[in-house]
C-alpha positions as CSV (number, residue, x, y, z in Angstrom):
1,M,6.5,21.2,-1.0
2,G,5.8,19.6,-4.4
3,L,2.8,19.0,-6.0
4,F,3.3,15.1,-6.1
5,D,5.6,12.8,-5.0
6,F,6.9,11.5,-8.4
7,F,6.0,8.3,-10.1
8,K,6.9,4.8,-9.8
9,K,6.6,2.5,-12.8
10,K,3.5,0.5,-13.6
11,Q,4.8,-2.5,-11.3
12,K,4.8,0.0,-8.6
13,I,2.4,-1.9,-6.4
14,E,4.7,-4.9,-6.3
15,T,7.8,-3.0,-5.3
16,T,9.8,-5.1,-2.9
17,E,9.8,-4.0,0.8
18,I,12.7,-5.1,2.9
19,E,12.0,-5.4,6.7
20,E,8.7,-3.8,6.3
21,N,10.3,-0.3,5.6
22,T,8.7,2.1,3.4
23,V,10.7,2.3,0.3
24,S,11.6,4.4,-2.6
25,S,11.6,3.3,-6.2
26,I,14.8,3.4,-8.0
27,K,16.8,1.3,-10.5
28,Q,18.1,-1.9,-9.3
29,S,20.8,-4.4,-10.7
30,G,20.0,-8.1,-11.4
31,K,23.6,-9.0,-11.0
32,S,25.6,-10.2,-7.9
33,L,27.4,-8.0,-5.7
34,N,30.7,-9.6,-6.6
35,E,29.8,-9.0,-10.3
36,I,29.0,-5.2,-9.9
37,Y,31.9,-4.5,-7.4
38,A,34.5,-2.8,-9.2
39,K,37.0,-0.9,-7.3
40,K,39.2,2.0,-8.8
41,Q,43.0,0.7,-8.7
42,N,44.5,4.3,-7.8
43,I,44.9,4.0,-4.3
44,E,48.1,2.0,-2.8
45,I,47.3,-1.0,-0.8
46,T,48.1,-0.8,2.9
47,K,49.9,-3.6,4.5
48,N,48.9,-2.5,8.0
49,P,45.3,-1.5,8.0
50,N,44.4,1.4,10.1
51,E,42.1,1.8,13.1
52,V,39.4,3.2,11.2
53,F,39.5,0.1,8.9
54,L,39.7,-2.6,11.8
55,L,36.6,-0.8,13.3
56,I,34.5,-0.8,10.0
57,R,35.5,-4.6,8.9
58,I,33.5,-5.7,12.0
59,Y,30.6,-4.1,10.7
60,S,31.3,-5.6,7.1
61,E,28.2,-8.1,7.1
62,Y,25.9,-4.8,7.5
63,I,27.7,-3.0,4.8
64,V,27.1,-5.8,2.4
65,R,23.2,-6.1,3.8
66,F,22.6,-2.6,3.2
67,I,24.1,-2.8,-0.4
68,G,21.7,-5.8,-0.8
69,M,18.7,-3.6,0.5
70,Q,19.4,-0.8,-2.2
71,L,19.6,-3.4,-4.9
72,Q,15.8,-4.4,-3.9
73,N,15.1,-0.7,-3.8
74,N,15.1,-0.3,0.0
75,Y,16.7,3.2,0.7
76,A,16.0,3.3,4.6
77,P,18.9,4.0,6.8
78,I,20.1,1.2,9.0
79,A,22.7,1.1,12.0
80,A,24.5,-1.3,14.3
81,Y,26.5,-1.3,17.2
82,Q,29.0,-3.3,19.1
83,K,28.0,-4.3,22.7
84,T,30.6,-4.6,25.5
85,D,31.1,-8.2,24.9
86,G,31.9,-7.7,21.2
87,E,28.8,-9.1,19.8
88,I,27.4,-7.0,17.1
89,I,23.5,-5.7,16.9
90,G,21.5,-4.6,14.0
91,Y,19.2,-1.6,14.6
92,L,16.5,-0.6,12.5
93,Y,13.2,1.7,12.4
94,I,10.2,0.1,11.0
95,A,7.2,1.9,9.9
96,K,3.9,0.6,11.7
97,D,2.0,1.4,8.4
98,I,2.8,2.9,5.1
99,S,1.0,6.1,5.6
100,Y,3.2,7.5,8.5
101,N,7.2,7.2,8.4
102,L,10.0,9.2,9.3
103,S,12.4,10.9,7.0
104,A,15.7,9.5,6.6
105,A,17.4,12.6,8.3
106,E,15.1,12.2,11.2
107,V,15.7,8.4,11.6
108,I,19.8,9.1,11.4
109,S,19.4,12.1,14.1
110,N,17.5,9.7,16.3
111,M,19.7,6.9,15.8
112,E,22.8,9.0,16.7
113,I,21.1,10.6,19.9
114,E,20.3,7.0,21.2
115,F,23.6,5.6,20.5
116,E,25.5,8.8,22.0
117,K,23.3,8.1,25.2
118,R,24.7,4.5,25.0
119,L,28.3,5.3,24.5
120,N,28.5,7.8,27.3
121,E,26.9,5.1,29.5
122,K,29.4,2.5,28.1
123,S,27.1,0.0,27.3
124,I,28.3,0.0,23.9
125,K,31.6,0.1,22.5
126,S,31.0,1.7,18.7
127,Y,28.3,2.2,16.3
128,V,27.8,2.7,12.7
129,I,24.9,4.4,10.9
130,L,24.6,3.6,7.0
131,Y,22.5,6.0,4.9
132,H,22.3,7.4,1.3
133,S,24.2,10.8,0.9
134,N,25.4,13.2,-1.7
135,F,28.9,12.1,-1.2
136,Q,31.4,12.5,-4.5
137,D,34.9,11.7,-3.0
138,D,34.3,14.9,-0.9
139,N,33.4,15.8,2.6
140,N,29.7,16.1,1.9
141,H,28.0,13.5,3.6
142,S,24.8,15.2,4.0
143,V,21.5,13.3,3.5
144,S,20.2,12.6,0.0
145,K,16.4,13.7,-0.1
146,K,15.4,12.8,-3.9
147,N,16.0,10.0,-5.9
148,D,18.4,12.0,-8.2
149,E,20.7,13.2,-5.6
150,F,21.7,9.5,-4.6
151,T,25.5,9.3,-5.2
152,A,27.0,7.3,-2.3
153,I,26.4,5.1,0.8
154,S,27.7,7.1,3.8
155,I,29.0,5.2,7.0
156,K,29.0,7.3,10.1
157,Y,30.9,5.7,12.7
158,K,32.0,6.6,16.3
159,T,33.8,4.8,19.1
160,T,35.0,6.6,22.7
161,D,38.3,7.3,20.7
162,L,37.4,7.6,17.0
163,K,34.5,9.2,15.1
164,G,34.1,10.2,11.4
165,N,32.2,9.4,8.0
166,L,33.4,7.3,5.1
167,G,31.8,7.5,1.5
168,L,31.1,4.3,-1.0
169,R,30.8,5.8,-4.1
170,Y,28.0,4.1,-6.6
171,F,26.9,5.0,-10.3
172,F,23.8,4.3,-12.2
173,N,23.8,3.0,-15.6
174,E,20.5,2.1,-17.1
175,D,19.0,-0.8,-14.7
176,Q,22.5,-1.5,-13.0
177,I,24.4,-0.1,-9.9
178,S,28.1,-0.2,-10.0
179,F,29.9,0.4,-6.6
180,D,33.4,1.9,-6.3
181,G,34.1,0.7,-2.7
182,I,34.9,2.9,0.4
183,S,36.9,5.6,-0.9
184,T,39.8,5.8,1.6
185,F,40.4,2.0,1.8
186,S,42.6,0.2,-0.3
187,R,41.7,-2.6,-3.1
188,E,42.3,-5.1,-0.6
189,Q,40.7,-3.5,2.5
190,N,37.5,-3.3,0.3
191,N,37.7,-6.7,-0.8
192,L,37.9,-7.9,3.0
193,I,34.7,-6.0,3.4
194,L,32.6,-6.0,0.2
195,K,33.1,-9.9,-0.5
196,T,31.7,-10.9,3.1
197,E,29.1,-13.6,2.8
198,L,25.8,-13.3,4.6
199,K,24.5,-16.0,6.9
200,E,21.8,-17.4,5.5
201,G,18.6,-17.3,7.8
202,K,20.2,-14.9,10.1
203,D,17.9,-12.0,11.6
204,Y,20.4,-9.0,11.0
205,F,18.2,-6.4,13.0
206,Q,17.8,-7.8,16.5
207,E,16.8,-4.4,17.9
208,R,14.0,-2.6,15.9
209,V,12.2,0.7,16.9
210,I,8.5,0.9,15.7
211,I,7.4,4.2,14.4
212,E,4.1,4.6,15.9
213,E,1.1,6.3,13.9
214,Q,-0.3,9.4,15.3
215,I,-4.0,9.3,16.1
216,I,-6.4,11.8,18.1
217,E,-10.1,11.8,18.3
218,N,-12.0,15.0,18.1
219,E,-15.2,16.0,19.9
220,I,-17.8,14.3,17.8
221,G,-15.6,11.0,18.0
222,L,-14.0,10.9,14.6
223,K,-10.4,9.9,14.6
224,I,-8.0,12.2,12.9
225,K,-4.6,10.3,11.7
226,K,-1.5,12.2,10.5
227,V,0.0,10.9,7.2
228,N,3.2,12.1,6.1
229,N,4.0,10.4,2.7
230,G,0.7,10.9,0.7
231,T,0.8,11.2,-2.9
232,V,-1.3,12.0,-5.8
233,G,1.2,10.9,-8.5
234,D,-0.8,7.8,-9.3
235,M,-3.9,9.6,-10.1
236,W,-2.2,11.4,-12.8
237,A,-0.8,8.4,-14.3
238,G,-4.1,7.0,-14.0
239,V,-5.6,9.6,-16.4
240,F,-2.5,10.2,-18.8
241,G,-1.0,6.7,-18.6
242,F,2.1,5.0,-16.4
243,D,4.3,4.5,-19.4
244,R,3.6,8.3,-20.8
245,L,4.5,9.8,-17.5
246,N,7.6,7.9,-16.5
247,S,9.4,9.2,-19.4
248,E,11.1,12.8,-19.1
249,E,8.9,14.4,-21.7
250,G,5.7,13.0,-19.8
251,R,7.1,14.5,-16.4
252,N,7.7,17.8,-18.3
253,F,4.2,17.9,-19.8
254,L,2.7,17.0,-16.3
255,T,4.5,20.0,-14.8
256,I,3.0,22.2,-17.4
257,H,-0.2,21.2,-17.3
258,S,-0.2,21.1,-13.5
259,T,1.1,24.6,-13.6
260,F,-1.5,25.8,-15.9
261,V,-4.3,24.0,-13.5
262,L,-3.1,26.1,-10.3
263,F,-3.1,29.4,-12.4
264,Q,-6.5,29.3,-13.6
265,E,-9.0,31.9,-11.9
266,P,-10.4,30.5,-8.6
267,V,-13.8,29.0,-8.7
268,K,-13.8,28.7,-4.9
269,S,-12.1,30.1,-2.0
270,N,-11.9,30.8,1.9
271,N,-9.5,32.5,4.3
272,E,-7.2,29.6,3.9
273,V,-7.2,28.2,0.2
274,L,-7.9,28.9,-3.4
275,I,-9.7,26.2,-5.7
276,S,-9.0,26.4,-9.6
277,E,-10.3,23.9,-12.1
278,Y,-9.9,23.0,-15.8
279,A,-12.3,20.6,-17.3
280,S,-12.0,18.3,-19.9
281,D,-15.2,16.2,-20.3
282,N,-16.0,14.7,-17.1
283,I,-12.4,14.8,-15.9
284,I,-11.9,17.9,-13.9
285,F,-8.3,19.0,-12.9
286,R,-8.4,20.7,-9.7
287,G,-5.7,22.7,-8.2
288,V,-5.2,24.0,-4.5
289,K,-3.3,26.8,-3.1
290,K,-2.7,28.0,0.3
291,T,-3.7,31.9,0.7
292,Y,-0.6,32.5,3.0
293,N,2.3,30.2,1.7
294,T,3.3,28.5,-1.1
295,T,2.0,25.1,-0.5
296,R,-0.1,23.9,-3.5
297,T,-1.2,20.9,-5.0
298,A,-3.1,19.5,-8.2
299,F,-4.9,16.5,-8.9
300,P,-7.4,15.0,-11.5
301,V,-11.0,13.9,-10.7
302,L,-13.7,12.1,-12.1
303,K,-17.1,14.1,-11.8
304,T,-20.1,12.0,-11.2
305,D,-23.8,12.0,-10.0
306,F,-23.6,8.8,-8.1
307,F,-23.7,9.5,-4.3
308,V,-24.5,7.7,-1.0
309,D,-24.9,8.4,2.5
310,V,-21.7,7.9,4.3
311,I,-20.9,7.7,7.8
312,N,-17.3,8.8,8.0
313,K,-15.1,7.3,11.1
314,Q,-11.6,8.3,10.3
315,I,-9.7,11.1,8.3
316,N,-6.2,10.5,7.5
317,E,-4.7,14.2,6.8
318,W,-1.7,14.5,4.9
319,D,0.7,16.4,6.8
320,N,3.4,16.4,3.9
321,I,0.9,18.6,2.0
322,D,0.1,20.9,5.0
323,N,-3.3,19.0,5.4
324,L,-4.7,20.1,2.1
325,E,-5.4,16.6,1.2
326,A,-6.9,13.6,3.1
327,V,-8.2,10.0,2.9
328,I,-11.2,9.3,4.9
329,T,-12.6,5.8,6.1
330,G,-16.3,5.2,6.7
331,N,-19.5,2.9,5.8
332,G,-21.6,3.4,2.9
333,R,-25.5,2.8,3.3
334,D,-24.7,1.5,6.9
335,T,-23.4,-1.5,5.1
336,F,-20.3,-1.3,3.1
337,G,-16.7,-0.3,3.8
338,L,-15.1,2.8,2.1
339,I,-11.7,4.2,1.9
340,Y,-11.7,7.4,-0.5
341,F,-9.6,10.3,-1.3
342,A,-11.4,13.4,-0.3
343,T,-11.2,15.8,-3.7
344,D,-12.5,18.6,-1.8
345,Y,-11.0,18.5,1.7
346,A,-9.0,21.5,1.3
347,I,-12.3,23.6,0.8
348,N,-14.7,21.5,2.9
349,K,-12.2,20.6,5.9
350,E,-14.3,22.1,8.6
351,K,-17.6,20.1,7.2
352,Y,-15.5,16.7,7.3
353,H,-14.4,17.5,10.8
354,S,-17.8,18.5,12.1
355,N,-20.1,16.1,10.7
356,K,-19.7,12.2,10.5
357,K,-22.7,11.6,8.3
358,L,-22.6,13.3,4.8
359,N,-24.0,12.5,1.3
360,I,-20.6,11.5,-0.6
361,E,-20.2,11.6,-4.4
362,L,-18.2,8.5,-5.1
363,S,-16.0,7.7,-8.3
364,G,-12.9,5.9,-9.1
365,I,-9.5,5.8,-11.2
366,I,-8.4,2.6,-12.4
367,Y,-4.8,1.6,-12.6
368,T,-4.8,-1.6,-14.0
369,L,-7.9,-3.1,-15.9
370,E,-8.2,-6.9,-17.0
371,I,-10.8,-9.3,-18.1
372,S,-11.7,-11.3,-15.0
373,N,-11.2,-15.0,-15.1
374,M,-13.5,-16.3,-12.6
375,P,-12.1,-19.3,-10.5
376,E,-13.8,-22.6,-11.6
377,T,-16.4,-23.9,-9.2
378,T,-15.4,-27.5,-7.7
379,A,-17.0,-29.7,-5.4
380,D,-14.6,-28.6,-2.5
381,G,-14.4,-24.9,-3.4
382,P,-16.7,-22.2,-3.1
383,N,-19.5,-21.8,-5.4
384,Y,-19.4,-18.3,-7.5
385,S,-22.6,-17.1,-9.3
386,E,-22.9,-15.7,-12.6
387,D,-23.5,-12.1,-11.1
388,F,-20.6,-12.5,-8.5
389,T,-18.8,-9.4,-7.8
390,M,-16.7,-7.8,-5.0
391,Y,-13.9,-5.4,-4.2
392,M,-11.7,-5.4,-1.1
393,P,-8.8,-2.9,0.2
394,N,-5.4,-3.6,-1.7
395,S,-2.9,-5.3,0.9
396,K,-0.3,-2.8,0.2
397,R,-2.2,0.6,-0.6
398,S,-5.3,0.4,1.0
399,E,-4.4,3.4,3.5
400,F,-4.6,5.6,0.6
401,G,-8.1,4.1,-0.5
402,Y,-6.8,1.4,-3.2
403,F,-9.0,-1.5,-4.1
404,D,-8.7,-4.7,-6.1
405,F,-12.1,-5.6,-7.6
406,I,-14.1,-7.9,-9.7
407,G,-17.0,-5.8,-11.2
408,Q,-19.5,-6.1,-13.8
409,L,-19.8,-3.2,-16.6
410,E,-23.0,-2.0,-16.8
411,S,-22.0,0.7,-19.5
412,F,-19.0,2.6,-21.1
413,R,-18.1,6.0,-22.8
414,E,-15.0,6.8,-24.9
415,I,-13.3,9.9,-24.2
416,D,-10.4,12.0,-25.3
417,I,-8.7,14.3,-22.5
418,L,-7.1,17.6,-23.6
419,D,-7.3,19.0,-27.1
420,N,-3.6,19.3,-27.3
421,R,-1.4,16.2,-26.9
422,P,-4.9,14.1,-26.2
423,S,-5.1,11.0,-23.8
424,S,-7.9,8.4,-24.7
425,G,-9.8,6.2,-22.3
426,Y,-13.0,5.4,-21.2
427,I,-15.5,6.0,-18.4
428,L,-17.0,2.9,-17.1
429,K,-19.9,2.1,-15.1
430,I,-19.1,-0.8,-13.2
431,R,-21.1,-2.8,-10.4
432,L,-19.1,-3.4,-7.6
433,I,-21.8,-5.0,-5.1
434,T,-24.7,-6.8,-6.5
435,N,-27.9,-6.5,-4.8
436,N,-31.2,-7.9,-6.5
437,D,-33.2,-5.4,-4.5
438,I,-31.3,-2.0,-5.4
439,P,-29.8,-2.3,-8.6
440,D,-27.2,0.8,-8.2
441,F,-26.7,-0.5,-4.6
442,F,-22.7,0.2,-5.4
443,T,-22.4,0.6,-9.3
444,I,-19.9,3.8,-9.6
445,E,-18.3,5.4,-12.4
446,M,-14.4,5.1,-13.1
447,F,-12.0,6.2,-15.6
448,V,-9.3,4.1,-17.3
449,N,-6.7,5.1,-19.6
450,K,-6.4,2.7,-22.4
451,E,-2.3,2.3,-21.6
452,N,-3.4,1.0,-18.5
453,M,-5.8,-1.8,-19.9
454,S,-4.2,-5.4,-20.9
455,F,-7.0,-5.7,-23.5
456,E,-8.5,-3.7,-26.2
457,N,-12.4,-4.4,-26.6
458,L,-15.2,-3.6,-24.0
459,E,-18.5,-5.5,-24.2
460,I,-21.5,-4.5,-21.7
461,G,-22.0,-7.3,-19.4
462,M,-18.2,-8.5,-19.1
463,K,-16.6,-9.0,-16.0
464,L,-13.7,-7.1,-15.1
465,S,-10.8,-7.1,-12.7
466,G,-8.2,-4.8,-11.5
467,L,-6.9,-2.2,-9.2
468,F,-8.4,1.4,-8.4
469,Q,-8.3,4.1,-6.2
470,L,-11.7,5.7,-4.7
471,Q,-12.3,9.5,-4.9
472,G,-15.3,11.2,-3.1
473,Q,-16.5,14.5,-2.4
474,I,-19.6,16.1,-0.5
475,K,-22.6,16.3,-2.5
476,E,-23.5,20.1,-3.3
C-alpha cells in the first residue's frame, strides 16, 4: 500500500462531484463534446451497421453522459440496461459518505453479477457497463487503478446472443482531453453515437445502489467505522505547500523525504508497529511501519502542549492503510465537538479502543488562510461581537477532521522546516472559541505554510479565516 493517495490541486475541496459519487481528480477540458471529438479516418465507413453497433447505439445517451462526467472529474463506473419493453434504465452506485466507497473493480464486478442474474431470469434484454481502462487499441480492458493509467473508456456489453468489450480511446494534452471514438466503429457510426444530445433535466440514473457505511460497536460502547479512502496527502501539502508538491519535482522530494523518515531508528515499537521520527522545529515527521508486512505510512505532526479532556464516541479506522491510521470523533471539555486525525493511533490503538475519556493534545494544519471579513451587522441580521470566533465541520471533508473557522490570532512565530530545501511558514496560536471565564477554552496552535496564505503580514489580534485539519494524540 502507498504512503499517501497523491495530491489534488489547491482547489481540491471544490472538486465537482456528480451524482454524489466519490471522484478522482484529473485534468479536464473546458471545450464542448463536439469540439473535442476527433475520429481517426483510417476505418472504412460501414453501410450496414452490425449487430454490436445496433446494440451500443441504444445506449448512446449513456456514453455521452459518461464522457460528460469525465470532463467534470468523475471517474466512477456507470451502467445501463434494457428492460423487456425496450425502456433503458441507468444504474449507479452511490457512496453514502466520502469516507467509505468501493473500488471501480468491485463496483463493476457487482454490476456484472446483478445483470447476469437478470439476464438469466429474462427480466432484461441487455446491459452495458462503462468504466475507465488501460485499453490502447488492443484487447486489454483491465480497470485503471491510478490516474496515470487512464487511457480509454471501456464498454462491456451483453445480451443473450452477444457479449464483448469495446474501447473508446482518449488523450490528455495539458488541460484538455481529446477522444478518438470507439475503435471498431466507423466515423459515421461514431458520429451517430457521440453527437447524441442529452435531454435537459432527465434523471439518467433511475436505479441507484447505496454503498452503506460499515459500523460496529465495541464492548465499551465506542463505534468503530470502516474507512477505505483515507489519505494524509493534504497534511504534507499543508506543511510544504500545495503548489510545490503538485509539481513532479515536489512529488519526488516528498517520496525521498518520507522514505528518509521511515528509515530513521525507531523511537517506539510494539509487536505490530515500528514508529520512527524526524523533527524540524515543532514539526515532527512520523513514520509508521508494520512489523509483519510491508504496509507503511508517514505524515507531519505539529507538536503542542495544549490538551483537553476528550470523550471519544467514534473511531473511523482507515482500512486502506491496514488500520494504522484513524480519525476520531468526540467532545472536548464535555462541550464542543471534535473530529481529529489521531497521529499516535498505530502505537496507541488499544488505548483508544478501551478508553472513552482521554487527555488529548490538539493542534492543526491549515490548508487555506485569509483575513476574515466579518459580515456587517444589520437591523434584520445577526449581531456579531468584536470577539466573535467559531469553527464548524467542513461540508465536504468533515469525515477527515477538516474545519472551516473564524479565529483570533493570539500569537505567531515564523519557522523554516528542513535545512535542505527549506519551507517557510508560521506556527499560529488561534482562539477558536471565546470564553470569558476560561481564556484558553479552545485556543490551539496551528501551522500554515506561506504558500497557502492569501496575504503576507500577520498582526496579533487580527481575525483570520480558512480551512484546517485537526490533529490529536494522547498526552504522555
